[in-house]
C-alpha positions in Angstrom: 0.6 -11.2 11.7 0.9 -7.6 13.9 0.7 -5.0 11.2 1.2 -1.4 12.0 -2.6 0.2 12.9 -2.1 2.8 9.8 -1.7 -0.4 7.1 -4.8 -2.4 10.2 -6.7 0.8 9.7 -6.1 0.7 5.8 -7.1 -2.8 5.2 -10.1 -2.4 7.9 -11.6 0.5 5.5 -11.9 -2.1 2.2 -13.0 -4.7 4.4 -16.2 -3.2 5.8 -17.1 -1.4 2.8 -16.6 -5.1 0.9 -18.8 -6.5 3.0 -21.8 -4.1 3.2 -21.6 -4.0 -0.6 -20.2 -0.1 -0.9 -18.9 1.1 -4.2 -16.0 3.1 -3.5 -17.6 6.2 -5.3 -20.5 6.0 -2.9 -18.4 5.5 0.4 -16.5 8.6 -1.0 -20.2 10.5 -1.7 -20.9 10.1 1.4 -18.3 11.0 3.4 -17.4 14.6 1.1 -14.3 13.2 0.1 -12.7 12.0 -3.6 -13.3 8.1 -5.0 -10.0 9.0 -5.6 -8.8 9.5 -2.2 -10.9 6.4 -0.7 -8.9 4.2 -2.7 -5.2 5.5 -2.2 -6.9 5.1 1.5 -7.5 1.5 1.1 -4.6 0.7 -1.0 -2.1 2.0 1.7 -1.0 5.0 -0.4 -2.3 7.8 2.1 -2.5 8.3 5.4 -6.4 10.3 5.7 -6.4 12.5 8.0 -8.6 12.2 11.7 -11.3 14.3 10.3 -11.2 11.9 7.2 -11.5 8.8 9.1 -14.2 9.6 11.2 -16.1 10.3 8.2 -15.7 7.5 6.3 -15.8 4.9 9.8 -18.8 6.6 9.6 -20.7 6.5 6.5 -19.7 2.9 6.5 -22.5 2.9 10.1 -19.6 1.5 12.1 -19.3 2.4 15.5 -16.2 4.3 16.5 -15.5 1.7 19.7 -15.7 -1.3 17.8 -13.7 -0.3 15.3 -11.1 0.7 16.9 -11.4 -1.6 19.6 -10.2 -4.9 16.6 -7.4 -3.0 15.9 -4.2 -4.5 17.7 -1.1 -3.1 19.0 2.2 -5.0 19.0 2.5 -7.5 22.1 6.1 -6.5 22.5 8.6 -4.3 21.4 11.5 -6.6 20.0 14.3 -5.1 18.2 14.5 -8.5 16.8 12.2 -9.8 14.4 11.3 -13.0 12.3 8.8 -13.6 9.4 9.1 -16.9 7.3 8.2 -16.2 4.1 5.4 -18.4 4.2 4.3 -15.5 6.5 3.7 -12.9 4.3 0.5 -12.0 4.0 -1.1 -11.5 0.0 -2.7 -8.9 -0.5 -4.8 -6.8 -3.4 -3.7 -2.8 -3.3 -5.5 -2.2 -6.7 -6.3 -4.3 -9.5 -3.9 -4.4 -12.2 -2.8 -7.8 -14.3 -0.4 -9.7 -13.3 0.9 -7.5 -10.4 1.0 -10.2 -6.9 1.3 -8.0 -3.4 2.8 -10.0 0.0 3.6 -7.6 2.8 6.6 -8.9 5.1 6.4 -6.9 7.5 5.3 -2.9 8.3 6.3 -1.4 11.2 7.0 2.4 13.2 10.1 3.5 13.3 10.5 6.7 14.9 7.0 6.9 15.0 7.0 6.5 10.9 4.8 3.8 9.3 7.4 1.5 7.1 5.6 -1.2 5.1 8.3 -3.4 3.7 6.3 -5.6 0.6 7.0 -7.8 -1.9 6.1 -7.0 -5.0 6.0 -9.3 -8.0 5.4 -8.2 -11.3 4.5 -11.8 -14.3 6.2 -12.0 -18.0 4.2 -8.2 -20.0 2.5 -7.0 -16.7 2.3 -2.9 -16.9 0.4 -0.4 -14.9 -1.9 1.9 -18.2 -2.2 4.2 -15.2 0.2 7.0 -13.4 -0.2 6.0 -9.4 0.6 8.7 -6.1 1.9 6.8 -2.1 2.8 9.9 0.2 5.9 7.7 1.4 8.9 7.7 -0.2 9.4 4.6 -2.2 12.9 2.6 -2.4 12.7 -1.1 -4.8 15.8 -3.5 -4.9 15.5 -5.4 -7.9 15.1 -9.0 -7.0 14.7 -11.3 -10.3 14.6 -9.8 -13.2 14.3 -6.1 -15.6 11.8 -3.6 -14.8 10.7 -0.5 -16.5 10.3 2.5 -14.2 8.1 5.4 -15.4 8.0 8.8 -12.3 6.5 11.4 -14.2 8.1 11.3 -17.6 11.5 9.8 -16.9 11.9 5.9 -17.4 15.0 4.0 -15.8 15.6 0.3 -16.9 16.7 -1.8 -14.0 17.9 -5.1 -13.6 18.0 -7.8 -11.2 20.8 -5.5 -8.3 19.7 -2.6 -9.3 17.6 -0.1 -6.3 15.4 2.7 -7.4 14.1 6.0 -4.4 12.2 8.4 -4.6 9.4 10.3 -3.3 6.0 8.4 -4.6 4.0 11.5 -4.3 5.3 12.0 -7.8 3.1 10.0 -10.7 4.8 6.3 -10.9 4.4 2.9 -12.7 6.1 0.1 -12.9 5.9 -2.6 -15.8 8.3 -5.9 -16.5 9.8 -5.7 -20.2 12.4 -8.8 -19.0 11.6 -11.8 -20.5 10.1 -13.9 -17.2 8.7 -12.8 -14.2 10.1 -9.3 -11.9 10.6 -9.3 -8.4 11.1 -6.1 -6.2 11.6 -5.9 -2.9 9.7 -2.6 -1.9 10.4 -0.1 1.1 7.8 2.4 2.1 8.6 5.2 4.6 5.1 6.8 4.6 4.7 10.6 6.1 1.5 11.9 6.8 -0.9 13.3 4.7 -2.9 16.0 4.1 -6.1 15.4 3.2 
């Protein structure tokens, strides 16, 4: 699957850091940024500035040319894209019990990265901490009942309901239904200032 460049870079940073046995805190210290920023970059929640990206790559002792040579460009600019369910890629956004992410498609639309994901929340799954994303987020409940807290407001969403909000607001979902819940998530990324 050809992913958007920004998503590929985030995934590659995480992969190289883990392969070298470096913790998020160690990388943050070497790159002179916060642990939270490294986590947000690795989990596709923010877009690093060029300076921050270069510092991270250097802190991982990676050759710049090799790092970027392995980042693939889309081979064609098709106006129709078909994705089979078997081609969805499972990934870990952050450690949260009962949260299963599958990437459907990542694409640049008029120079804006768009990431489309299916999130499955196992029965009782909930996040303890609020998260933030440098993106606008659209959520469509495919199955189940989900409580979505955004800042201090809680919203109950049932199958067929949807929600759109600025992901830079603290937010967290919780599966409050009887069975598993599934959510179609669309992230519209904005360039962050890091």
